[in-house]
mmCIF file of the N, C-alpha and C atoms, coordinates in Angstrom:
data_MODEL
# 
_entry.id   MODEL 
# 
loop_
_atom_site.group_PDB 
_atom_site.id 
_atom_site.type_symbol 
_atom_site.label_atom_id 
_atom_site.label_alt_id 
_atom_site.label_comp_id 
_atom_site.label_asym_id 
_atom_site.label_entity_id 
_atom_site.label_seq_id 
_atom_site.pdbx_PDB_ins_code 
_atom_site.Cartn_x 
_atom_site.Cartn_y 
_atom_site.Cartn_z 
_atom_site.occupancy 
_atom_site.B_iso_or_equiv 
_atom_site.pdbx_formal_charge 
_atom_site.auth_seq_id 
_atom_site.auth_comp_id 
_atom_site.auth_asym_id 
_atom_site.auth_atom_id 
_atom_site.pdbx_PDB_model_num 
ATOM 1   N N  . UNK A 1 1  ? 0.831  -1.180 0.000  1.00 0.00 ? 1  UNK A N  1 
ATOM 2   C CA . UNK A 1 1  ? 0.000  0.000  0.000  1.00 0.00 ? 1  UNK A CA 1 
ATOM 3   C C  . UNK A 1 1  ? 0.879  1.249  0.000  1.00 0.00 ? 1  UNK A C  1 
ATOM 4   N N  . UNK A 1 2  ? 0.600  2.148  -0.870 1.00 0.00 ? 2  UNK A N  1 
ATOM 5   C CA . UNK A 1 2  ? 1.403  3.361  -1.013 1.00 0.00 ? 2  UNK A CA 1 
ATOM 6   C C  . UNK A 1 2  ? 1.017  4.398  0.035  1.00 0.00 ? 2  UNK A C  1 
ATOM 7   N N  . UNK A 1 3  ? 1.988  5.097  0.580  1.00 0.00 ? 3  UNK A N  1 
ATOM 8   C CA . UNK A 1 3  ? 1.771  6.067  1.657  1.00 0.00 ? 3  UNK A CA 1 
ATOM 9   C C  . UNK A 1 3  ? 2.253  7.457  1.248  1.00 0.00 ? 3  UNK A C  1 
ATOM 10  N N  . UNK A 1 4  ? 1.905  7.913  0.056  1.00 0.00 ? 4  UNK A N  1 
ATOM 11  C CA . UNK A 1 4  ? 2.456  9.167  -0.446 1.00 0.00 ? 4  UNK A CA 1 
ATOM 12  C C  . UNK A 1 4  ? 1.999  10.395 0.335  1.00 0.00 ? 4  UNK A C  1 
ATOM 13  N N  . UNK A 1 5  ? 0.871  10.341 1.028  1.00 0.00 ? 5  UNK A N  1 
ATOM 14  C CA . UNK A 1 5  ? 0.387  11.492 1.785  1.00 0.00 ? 5  UNK A CA 1 
ATOM 15  C C  . UNK A 1 5  ? 0.708  11.413 3.272  1.00 0.00 ? 5  UNK A C  1 
ATOM 16  N N  . UNK A 1 6  ? 1.441  10.404 3.685  1.00 0.00 ? 6  UNK A N  1 
ATOM 17  C CA . UNK A 1 6  ? 1.792  10.229 5.093  1.00 0.00 ? 6  UNK A CA 1 
ATOM 18  C C  . UNK A 1 6  ? 3.228  10.728 5.324  1.00 0.00 ? 6  UNK A C  1 
ATOM 19  N N  . UNK A 1 7  ? 3.391  11.876 5.999  1.00 0.00 ? 7  UNK A N  1 
ATOM 20  C CA . UNK A 1 7  ? 4.746  12.412 6.203  1.00 0.00 ? 7  UNK A CA 1 
ATOM 21  C C  . UNK A 1 7  ? 5.600  11.572 7.151  1.00 0.00 ? 7  UNK A C  1 
ATOM 22  N N  . UNK A 1 8  ? 4.997  10.647 7.887  1.00 0.00 ? 8  UNK A N  1 
ATOM 23  C CA . UNK A 1 8  ? 5.745  9.811  8.824  1.00 0.00 ? 8  UNK A CA 1 
ATOM 24  C C  . UNK A 1 8  ? 6.172  8.476  8.210  1.00 0.00 ? 8  UNK A C  1 
ATOM 25  N N  . UNK A 1 9  ? 5.737  8.203  6.996  1.00 0.00 ? 9  UNK A N  1 
ATOM 26  C CA . UNK A 1 9  ? 6.059  6.924  6.367  1.00 0.00 ? 9  UNK A CA 1 
ATOM 27  C C  . UNK A 1 9  ? 7.569  6.777  6.184  1.00 0.00 ? 9  UNK A C  1 
ATOM 28  N N  . UNK A 1 10 ? 8.099  5.688  6.710  1.00 0.00 ? 10 UNK A N  1 
ATOM 29  C CA . UNK A 1 10 ? 9.522  5.392  6.560  1.00 0.00 ? 10 UNK A CA 1 
ATOM 30  C C  . UNK A 1 10 ? 10.427 6.099  7.548  1.00 0.00 ? 10 UNK A C  1 
ATOM 31  N N  . UNK A 1 11 ? 9.866  6.853  8.482  1.00 0.00 ? 11 UNK A N  1 
ATOM 32  C CA . UNK A 1 11 ? 10.674 7.578  9.469  1.00 0.00 ? 11 UNK A CA 1 
ATOM 33  C C  . UNK A 1 11 ? 10.570 6.865  10.808 1.00 0.00 ? 11 UNK A C  1 
ATOM 34  N N  . UNK A 1 12 ? 11.711 6.555  11.386 1.00 0.00 ? 12 UNK A N  1 
ATOM 35  C CA . UNK A 1 12 ? 11.738 5.845  12.664 1.00 0.00 ? 12 UNK A CA 1 
ATOM 36  C C  . UNK A 1 12 ? 11.560 6.820  13.825 1.00 0.00 ? 12 UNK A C  1 
ATOM 37  N N  . UNK A 1 13 ? 11.075 6.286  14.934 1.00 0.00 ? 13 UNK A N  1 
ATOM 38  C CA . UNK A 1 13 ? 10.846 7.092  16.127 1.00 0.00 ? 13 UNK A CA 1 
ATOM 39  C C  . UNK A 1 13 ? 12.148 7.747  16.598 1.00 0.00 ? 13 UNK A C  1 
ATOM 40  N N  . UNK A 1 14 ? 13.243 7.047  16.500 1.00 0.00 ? 14 UNK A N  1 
ATOM 41  C CA . UNK A 1 14 ? 14.532 7.605  16.909 1.00 0.00 ? 14 UNK A CA 1 
ATOM 42  C C  . UNK A 1 14 ? 14.862 8.860  16.099 1.00 0.00 ? 14 UNK A C  1 
ATOM 43  N N  . UNK A 1 15 ? 14.611 8.835  14.812 1.00 0.00 ? 15 UNK A N  1 
ATOM 44  C CA . UNK A 1 15 ? 14.871 9.990  13.952 1.00 0.00 ? 15 UNK A CA 1 
ATOM 45  C C  . UNK A 1 15 ? 13.957 11.154 14.332 1.00 0.00 ? 15 UNK A C  1 
ATOM 46  N N  . UNK A 1 16 ? 12.697 10.853 14.639 1.00 0.00 ? 16 UNK A N  1 
ATOM 47  C CA . UNK A 1 16 ? 11.751 11.893 15.024 1.00 0.00 ? 16 UNK A CA 1 
ATOM 48  C C  . UNK A 1 16 ? 12.224 12.602 16.290 1.00 0.00 ? 16 UNK A C  1 
ATOM 49  N N  . UNK A 1 17 ? 12.584 11.834 17.302 1.00 0.00 ? 17 UNK A N  1 
ATOM 50  C CA . UNK A 1 17 ? 13.022 12.426 18.571 1.00 0.00 ? 17 UNK A CA 1 
ATOM 51  C C  . UNK A 1 17 ? 14.311 13.212 18.382 1.00 0.00 ? 17 UNK A C  1 
ATOM 52  N N  . UNK A 1 18 ? 15.242 12.662 17.621 1.00 0.00 ? 18 UNK A N  1 
ATOM 53  C CA . UNK A 1 18 ? 16.517 13.338 17.383 1.00 0.00 ? 18 UNK A CA 1 
ATOM 54  C C  . UNK A 1 18 ? 16.313 14.681 16.688 1.00 0.00 ? 18 UNK A C  1 
ATOM 55  N N  . UNK A 1 19 ? 15.465 14.715 15.673 1.00 0.00 ? 19 UNK A N  1 
ATOM 56  C CA . UNK A 1 19 ? 15.219 15.960 14.948 1.00 0.00 ? 19 UNK A CA 1 
ATOM 57  C C  . UNK A 1 19 ? 14.458 16.977 15.796 1.00 0.00 ? 19 UNK A C  1 
ATOM 58  N N  . UNK A 1 20 ? 13.493 16.507 16.582 1.00 0.00 ? 20 UNK A N  1 
ATOM 59  C CA . UNK A 1 20 ? 12.760 17.422 17.460 1.00 0.00 ? 20 UNK A CA 1 
ATOM 60  C C  . UNK A 1 20 ? 13.685 18.027 18.509 1.00 0.00 ? 20 UNK A C  1 
ATOM 61  N N  . UNK A 1 21 ? 14.550 17.203 19.090 1.00 0.00 ? 21 UNK A N  1 
ATOM 62  C CA . UNK A 1 21 ? 15.477 17.697 20.115 1.00 0.00 ? 21 UNK A CA 1 
ATOM 63  C C  . UNK A 1 21 ? 16.453 18.697 19.510 1.00 0.00 ? 21 UNK A C  1 
ATOM 64  N N  . UNK A 1 22 ? 16.930 18.426 18.312 1.00 0.00 ? 22 UNK A N  1 
ATOM 65  C CA . UNK A 1 22 ? 17.867 19.345 17.660 1.00 0.00 ? 22 UNK A CA 1 
ATOM 66  C C  . UNK A 1 22 ? 17.184 20.665 17.310 1.00 0.00 ? 22 UNK A C  1 
ATOM 67  N N  . UNK A 1 23 ? 15.936 20.609 16.905 1.00 0.00 ? 23 UNK A N  1 
ATOM 68  C CA . UNK A 1 23 ? 15.207 21.802 16.487 1.00 0.00 ? 23 UNK A CA 1 
ATOM 69  C C  . UNK A 1 23 ? 14.695 22.615 17.685 1.00 0.00 ? 23 UNK A C  1 
ATOM 70  N N  . UNK A 1 24 ? 14.086 21.952 18.642 1.00 0.00 ? 24 UNK A N  1 
ATOM 71  C CA . UNK A 1 24 ? 13.447 22.641 19.764 1.00 0.00 ? 24 UNK A CA 1 
ATOM 72  C C  . UNK A 1 24 ? 14.239 22.587 21.071 1.00 0.00 ? 24 UNK A C  1 
ATOM 73  N N  . UNK A 1 25 ? 14.910 21.469 21.332 1.00 0.00 ? 25 UNK A N  1 
ATOM 74  C CA . UNK A 1 25 ? 15.602 21.277 22.606 1.00 0.00 ? 25 UNK A CA 1 
ATOM 75  C C  . UNK A 1 25 ? 14.691 20.566 23.604 1.00 0.00 ? 25 UNK A C  1 
ATOM 76  N N  . UNK A 1 26 ? 15.319 19.936 24.603 1.00 0.00 ? 26 UNK A N  1 
ATOM 77  C CA . UNK A 1 26 ? 14.561 19.165 25.597 1.00 0.00 ? 26 UNK A CA 1 
ATOM 78  C C  . UNK A 1 26 ? 13.616 20.040 26.412 1.00 0.00 ? 26 UNK A C  1 
ATOM 79  N N  . UNK A 1 27 ? 14.047 21.242 26.758 1.00 0.00 ? 27 UNK A N  1 
ATOM 80  C CA . UNK A 1 27 ? 13.219 22.107 27.602 1.00 0.00 ? 27 UNK A CA 1 
ATOM 81  C C  . UNK A 1 27 ? 11.894 22.437 26.913 1.00 0.00 ? 27 UNK A C  1 
ATOM 82  N N  . UNK A 1 28 ? 11.943 22.820 25.654 1.00 0.00 ? 28 UNK A N  1 
ATOM 83  C CA . UNK A 1 28 ? 10.722 23.130 24.903 1.00 0.00 ? 28 UNK A CA 1 
ATOM 84  C C  . UNK A 1 28 ? 9.848  21.888 24.767 1.00 0.00 ? 28 UNK A C  1 
ATOM 85  N N  . UNK A 1 29 ? 10.470 20.742 24.471 1.00 0.00 ? 29 UNK A N  1 
ATOM 86  C CA . UNK A 1 29 ? 9.698  19.504 24.356 1.00 0.00 ? 29 UNK A CA 1 
ATOM 87  C C  . UNK A 1 29 ? 8.989  19.185 25.667 1.00 0.00 ? 29 UNK A C  1 
ATOM 88  N N  . UNK A 1 30 ? 9.681  19.368 26.791 1.00 0.00 ? 30 UNK A N  1 
ATOM 89  C CA . UNK A 1 30 ? 9.088  19.117 28.095 1.00 0.00 ? 30 UNK A CA 1 
ATOM 90  C C  . UNK A 1 30 ? 7.951  20.065 28.425 1.00 0.00 ? 30 UNK A C  1 
ATOM 91  N N  . UNK A 1 31 ? 8.052  21.304 27.972 1.00 0.00 ? 31 UNK A N  1 
ATOM 92  C CA . UNK A 1 31 ? 6.978  22.275 28.202 1.00 0.00 ? 31 UNK A CA 1 
ATOM 93  C C  . UNK A 1 31 ? 5.787  22.022 27.283 1.00 0.00 ? 31 UNK A C  1 
ATOM 94  N N  . UNK A 1 32 ? 6.056  21.613 26.060 1.00 0.00 ? 32 UNK A N  1 
ATOM 95  C CA . UNK A 1 32 ? 4.998  21.383 25.084 1.00 0.00 ? 32 UNK A CA 1 
ATOM 96  C C  . UNK A 1 32 ? 4.273  20.062 25.337 1.00 0.00 ? 32 UNK A C  1 
ATOM 97  N N  . UNK A 1 33 ? 5.046  19.023 25.586 1.00 0.00 ? 33 UNK A N  1 
ATOM 98  C CA . UNK A 1 33 ? 4.489  17.701 25.872 1.00 0.00 ? 33 UNK A CA 1 
ATOM 99  C C  . UNK A 1 33 ? 5.021  17.295 27.250 1.00 0.00 ? 33 UNK A C  1 
ATOM 100 N N  . UNK A 1 34 ? 4.269  17.588 28.317 1.00 0.00 ? 34 UNK A N  1 
ATOM 101 C CA . UNK A 1 34 ? 4.778  17.377 29.673 1.00 0.00 ? 34 UNK A CA 1 
ATOM 102 C C  . UNK A 1 34 ? 4.792  15.901 30.090 1.00 0.00 ? 34 UNK A C  1 
ATOM 103 N N  . UNK A 1 35 ? 5.792  15.192 29.591 1.00 0.00 ? 35 UNK A N  1 
ATOM 104 C CA . UNK A 1 35 ? 5.992  13.810 30.001 1.00 0.00 ? 35 UNK A CA 1 
ATOM 105 C C  . UNK A 1 35 ? 7.370  13.712 30.640 1.00 0.00 ? 35 UNK A C  1 
ATOM 106 N N  . UNK A 1 36 ? 7.488  12.831 31.602 1.00 0.00 ? 36 UNK A N  1 
ATOM 107 C CA . UNK A 1 36 ? 8.680  12.738 32.435 1.00 0.00 ? 36 UNK A CA 1 
ATOM 108 C C  . UNK A 1 36 ? 9.971  12.497 31.641 1.00 0.00 ? 36 UNK A C  1 
ATOM 109 N N  . UNK A 1 37 ? 9.881  11.747 30.559 1.00 0.00 ? 37 UNK A N  1 
ATOM 110 C CA . UNK A 1 37 ? 11.101 11.457 29.788 1.00 0.00 ? 37 UNK A CA 1 
ATOM 111 C C  . UNK A 1 37 ? 11.652 12.695 29.085 1.00 0.00 ? 37 UNK A C  1 
ATOM 112 N N  . UNK A 1 38 ? 10.859 13.778 29.013 1.00 0.00 ? 38 UNK A N  1 
ATOM 113 C CA . UNK A 1 38 ? 11.332 15.046 28.456 1.00 0.00 ? 38 UNK A CA 1 
ATOM 114 C C  . UNK A 1 38 ? 11.682 16.054 29.549 1.00 0.00 ? 38 UNK A C  1 
ATOM 115 N N  . UNK A 1 39 ? 11.131 15.899 30.742 1.00 0.00 ? 39 UNK A N  1 
ATOM 116 C CA . UNK A 1 39 ? 11.305 16.915 31.782 1.00 0.00 ? 39 UNK A CA 1 
ATOM 117 C C  . UNK A 1 39 ? 12.341 16.551 32.842 1.00 0.00 ? 39 UNK A C  1 
ATOM 118 N N  . UNK A 1 40 ? 12.540 15.286 33.136 1.00 0.00 ? 40 UNK A N  1 
ATOM 119 C CA . UNK A 1 40 ? 13.468 14.856 34.185 1.00 0.00 ? 40 UNK A CA 1 
ATOM 120 C C  . UNK A 1 40 ? 14.579 14.007 33.579 1.00 0.00 ? 40 UNK A C  1 
ATOM 121 N N  . UNK A 1 41 ? 15.770 14.578 33.518 1.00 0.00 ? 41 UNK A N  1 
ATOM 122 C CA . UNK A 1 41 ? 16.945 13.899 32.967 1.00 0.00 ? 41 UNK A CA 1 
ATOM 123 C C  . UNK A 1 41 ? 16.648 13.294 31.591 1.00 0.00 ? 41 UNK A C  1 
ATOM 124 N N  . UNK A 1 42 ? 16.287 14.134 30.610 1.00 0.00 ? 42 UNK A N  1 
ATOM 125 C CA . UNK A 1 42 ? 15.887 13.629 29.291 1.00 0.00 ? 42 UNK A CA 1 
ATOM 126 C C  . UNK A 1 42 ? 17.045 12.991 28.528 1.00 0.00 ? 42 UNK A C  1 
ATOM 127 N N  . UNK A 1 43 ? 16.707 11.941 27.807 1.00 0.00 ? 43 UNK A N  1 
ATOM 128 C CA . UNK A 1 43 ? 17.682 11.291 26.937 1.00 0.00 ? 43 UNK A CA 1 
ATOM 129 C C  . UNK A 1 43 ? 16.939 10.582 25.820 1.00 0.00 ? 43 UNK A C  1 
ATOM 130 N N  . UNK A 1 44 ? 17.646 10.290 24.765 1.00 0.00 ? 44 UNK A N  1 
ATOM 131 C CA . UNK A 1 44 ? 17.054 9.587  23.635 1.00 0.00 ? 44 UNK A CA 1 
ATOM 132 C C  . UNK A 1 44 ? 16.583 8.202  24.074 1.00 0.00 ? 44 UNK A C  1 
ATOM 133 N N  . UNK A 1 45 ? 17.400 7.509  24.851 1.00 0.00 ? 45 UNK A N  1 
ATOM 134 C CA . UNK A 1 45 ? 17.084 6.146  25.282 1.00 0.00 ? 45 UNK A CA 1 
ATOM 135 C C  . UNK A 1 45 ? 15.805 6.103  26.121 1.00 0.00 ? 45 UNK A C  1 
ATOM 136 N N  . UNK A 1 46 ? 15.688 6.990  27.105 1.00 0.00 ? 46 UNK A N  1 
ATOM 137 C CA . UNK A 1 46 ? 14.501 6.978  27.959 1.00 0.00 ? 46 UNK A CA 1 
ATOM 138 C C  . UNK A 1 46 ? 13.255 7.384  27.172 1.00 0.00 ? 46 UNK A C  1 
ATOM 139 N N  . UNK A 1 47 ? 13.417 8.314  26.247 1.00 0.00 ? 47 UNK A N  1 
ATOM 140 C CA . UNK A 1 47 ? 12.288 8.751  25.430 1.00 0.00 ? 47 UNK A CA 1 
ATOM 141 C C  . UNK A 1 47 ? 11.799 7.623  24.531 1.00 0.00 ? 47 UNK A C  1 
ATOM 142 N N  . UNK A 1 48 ? 12.710 6.923  23.885 1.00 0.00 ? 48 UNK A N  1 
ATOM 143 C CA . UNK A 1 48 ? 12.326 5.803  23.030 1.00 0.00 ? 48 UNK A CA 1 
ATOM 144 C C  . UNK A 1 48 ? 11.598 4.731  23.825 1.00 0.00 ? 48 UNK A C  1 
ATOM 145 N N  . UNK A 1 49 ? 12.130 4.394  24.983 1.00 0.00 ? 49 UNK A N  1 
ATOM 146 C CA . UNK A 1 49 ? 11.529 3.355  25.817 1.00 0.00 ? 49 UNK A CA 1 
ATOM 147 C C  . UNK A 1 49 ? 10.100 3.733  26.203 1.00 0.00 ? 49 UNK A C  1 
ATOM 148 N N  . UNK A 1 50 ? 9.898  4.966  26.651 1.00 0.00 ? 50 UNK A N  1 
ATOM 149 C CA . UNK A 1 50 ? 8.574  5.402  27.080 1.00 0.00 ? 50 UNK A CA 1 
ATOM 150 C C  . UNK A 1 50 ? 7.605  5.513  25.907 1.00 0.00 ? 50 UNK A C  1 
ATOM 151 N N  . UNK A 1 51 ? 8.038  6.141  24.828 1.00 0.00 ? 51 UNK A N  1 
ATOM 152 C CA . UNK A 1 51 ? 7.142  6.391  23.700 1.00 0.00 ? 51 UNK A CA 1 
ATOM 153 C C  . UNK A 1 51 ? 6.738  5.111  22.969 1.00 0.00 ? 51 UNK A C  1 
ATOM 154 N N  . UNK A 1 52 ? 7.585  4.114  22.995 1.00 0.00 ? 52 UNK A N  1 
ATOM 155 C CA . UNK A 1 52 ? 7.227  2.841  22.361 1.00 0.00 ? 52 UNK A CA 1 
ATOM 156 C C  . UNK A 1 52 ? 6.136  2.113  23.141 1.00 0.00 ? 52 UNK A C  1 
ATOM 157 N N  . UNK A 1 53 ? 6.035  2.378  24.435 1.00 0.00 ? 53 UNK A N  1 
ATOM 158 C CA . UNK A 1 53 ? 5.037  1.710  25.275 1.00 0.00 ? 53 UNK A CA 1 
ATOM 159 C C  . UNK A 1 53 ? 3.786  2.549  25.516 1.00 0.00 ? 53 UNK A C  1 
ATOM 160 N N  . UNK A 1 54 ? 3.795  3.810  25.085 1.00 0.00 ? 54 UNK A N  1 
ATOM 161 C CA . UNK A 1 54 ? 2.707  4.727  25.412 1.00 0.00 ? 54 UNK A CA 1 
ATOM 162 C C  . UNK A 1 54 ? 2.165  5.381  24.144 1.00 0.00 ? 54 UNK A C  1 
ATOM 163 N N  . UNK A 1 55 ? 1.112  4.796  23.582 1.00 0.00 ? 55 UNK A N  1 
ATOM 164 C CA . UNK A 1 55 ? 0.592  5.297  22.296 1.00 0.00 ? 55 UNK A CA 1 
ATOM 165 C C  . UNK A 1 55 ? 0.126  6.754  22.320 1.00 0.00 ? 55 UNK A C  1 
ATOM 166 N N  . UNK A 1 56 ? -0.518 7.210  23.383 1.00 0.00 ? 56 UNK A N  1 
ATOM 167 C CA . UNK A 1 56 ? -1.021 8.592  23.408 1.00 0.00 ? 56 UNK A CA 1 
ATOM 168 C C  . UNK A 1 56 ? 0.131  9.588  23.374 1.00 0.00 ? 56 UNK A C  1 
ATOM 169 N N  . UNK A 1 57 ? 1.242  9.282  24.063 1.00 0.00 ? 57 UNK A N  1 
ATOM 170 C CA . UNK A 1 57 ? 2.394  10.182 24.074 1.00 0.00 ? 57 UNK A CA 1 
ATOM 171 C C  . UNK A 1 57 ? 3.096  10.156 22.716 1.00 0.00 ? 57 UNK A C  1 
ATOM 172 N N  . UNK A 1 58 ? 3.197  8.978  22.131 1.00 0.00 ? 58 UNK A N  1 
ATOM 173 C CA . UNK A 1 58 ? 3.825  8.871  20.813 1.00 0.00 ? 58 UNK A CA 1 
ATOM 174 C C  . UNK A 1 58 ? 3.040  9.681  19.774 1.00 0.00 ? 58 UNK A C  1 
ATOM 175 N N  . UNK A 1 59 ? 1.725  9.643  19.861 1.00 0.00 ? 59 UNK A N  1 
ATOM 176 C CA . UNK A 1 59 ? 0.889  10.411 18.939 1.00 0.00 ? 59 UNK A CA 1 
ATOM 177 C C  . UNK A 1 59 ? 1.164  11.900 19.076 1.00 0.00 ? 59 UNK A C  1 
ATOM 178 N N  . UNK A 1 60 ? 1.306  12.386 20.304 1.00 0.00 ? 60 UNK A N  1 
ATOM 179 C CA . UNK A 1 60 ? 1.604  13.807 20.515 1.00 0.00 ? 60 UNK A CA 1 
ATOM 180 C C  . UNK A 1 60 ? 2.959  14.179 19.921 1.00 0.00 ? 60 UNK A C  1 
ATOM 181 N N  . UNK A 1 61 ? 3.948  13.322 20.105 1.00 0.00 ? 61 UNK A N  1 
ATOM 182 C CA . UNK A 1 61 ? 5.283  13.580 19.563 1.00 0.00 ? 61 UNK A CA 1 
ATOM 183 C C  . UNK A 1 61 ? 5.244  13.566 18.036 1.00 0.00 ? 61 UNK A C  1 
ATOM 184 N N  . UNK A 1 62 ? 4.553  12.602 17.462 1.00 0.00 ? 62 UNK A N  1 
ATOM 185 C CA . UNK A 1 62 ? 4.448  12.537 16.000 1.00 0.00 ? 62 UNK A CA 1 
ATOM 186 C C  . UNK A 1 62 ? 3.719  13.760 15.442 1.00 0.00 ? 62 UNK A C  1 
ATOM 187 N N  . UNK A 1 63 ? 2.684  14.223 16.135 1.00 0.00 ? 63 UNK A N  1 
ATOM 188 C CA . UNK A 1 63 ? 1.965  15.419 15.688 1.00 0.00 ? 63 UNK A CA 1 
ATOM 189 C C  . UNK A 1 63 ? 2.859  16.656 15.735 1.00 0.00 ? 63 UNK A C  1 
ATOM 190 N N  . UNK A 1 64 ? 3.670  16.774 16.782 1.00 0.00 ? 64 UNK A N  1 
ATOM 191 C CA . UNK A 1 64 ? 4.606  17.895 16.877 1.00 0.00 ? 64 UNK A CA 1 
ATOM 192 C C  . UNK A 1 64 ? 5.635  17.829 15.744 1.00 0.00 ? 64 UNK A C  1 
ATOM 193 N N  . UNK A 1 65 ? 6.086  16.627 15.411 1.00 0.00 ? 65 UNK A N  1 
ATOM 194 C CA . UNK A 1 65 ? 7.052  16.451 14.327 1.00 0.00 ? 65 UNK A CA 1 
ATOM 195 C C  . UNK A 1 65 ? 6.449  16.879 12.983 1.00 0.00 ? 65 UNK A C  1 
ATOM 196 N N  . UNK A 1 66 ? 5.212  16.465 12.721 1.00 0.00 ? 66 UNK A N  1 
ATOM 197 C CA . UNK A 1 66 ? 4.540  16.846 11.474 1.00 0.00 ? 66 UNK A CA 1 
ATOM 198 C C  . UNK A 1 66 ? 4.365  18.372 11.433 1.00 0.00 ? 66 UNK A C  1 
ATOM 199 N N  . UNK A 1 67 ? 4.009  18.946 12.557 1.00 0.00 ? 67 UNK A N  1 
ATOM 200 C CA . UNK A 1 67 ? 3.873  20.417 12.633 1.00 0.00 ? 67 UNK A CA 1 
ATOM 201 C C  . UNK A 1 67 ? 5.209  21.092 12.311 1.00 0.00 ? 67 UNK A C  1 
ATOM 202 N N  . UNK A 1 68 ? 6.304  20.556 12.846 1.00 0.00 ? 68 UNK A N  1 
ATOM 203 C CA . UNK A 1 68 ? 7.633  21.115 12.583 1.00 0.00 ? 68 UNK A CA 1 
ATOM 204 C C  . UNK A 1 68 ? 7.967  21.007 11.090 1.00 0.00 ? 68 UNK A C  1 
ATOM 205 N N  . UNK A 1 69 ? 7.643  19.882 10.480 1.00 0.00 ? 69 UNK A N  1 
ATOM 206 C CA . UNK A 1 69 ? 7.921  19.693 9.048  1.00 0.00 ? 69 UNK A CA 1 
ATOM 207 C C  . UNK A 1 69 ? 7.138  20.673 8.192  1.00 0.00 ? 69 UNK A C  1 
ATOM 208 N N  . UNK A 1 70 ? 5.906  20.942 8.559  1.00 0.00 ? 70 UNK A N  1 
ATOM 209 C CA . UNK A 1 70 ? 5.080  21.861 7.780  1.00 0.00 ? 70 UNK A CA 1 
ATOM 210 C C  . UNK A 1 70 ? 5.571  23.298 7.904  1.00 0.00 ? 70 UNK A C  1 
ATOM 211 N N  . UNK A 1 71 ? 6.151  23.654 9.055  1.00 0.00 ? 71 UNK A N  1 
ATOM 212 C CA . UNK A 1 71 ? 6.662  25.008 9.246  1.00 0.00 ? 71 UNK A CA 1 
ATOM 213 C C  . UNK A 1 71 ? 7.935  25.253 8.466  1.00 0.00 ? 71 UNK A C  1 
ATOM 214 N N  . UNK A 1 72 ? 8.668  24.214 8.133  1.00 0.00 ? 72 UNK A N  1 
ATOM 215 C CA . UNK A 1 72 ? 9.937  24.353 7.408  1.00 0.00 ? 72 UNK A CA 1 
ATOM 216 C C  . UNK A 1 72 ? 9.725  24.795 6.000  1.00 0.00 ? 72 UNK A C  1 
# 
């Protein structure tokens, strides 16, 4: 099935978090999406672990990523 209108197609969660952190920084991410993996000792590893197990948080992160892509 072709995913030409899906901006997340083929992009891994690790890439999403890395690009968001580089663009916004951990502090902004923690203020925008108040989850512990962004606010208390943030790291890529802890964020991946939490977001893979928590669909509602992953959806918020993916939505922020799509918003960032559209602003570019």
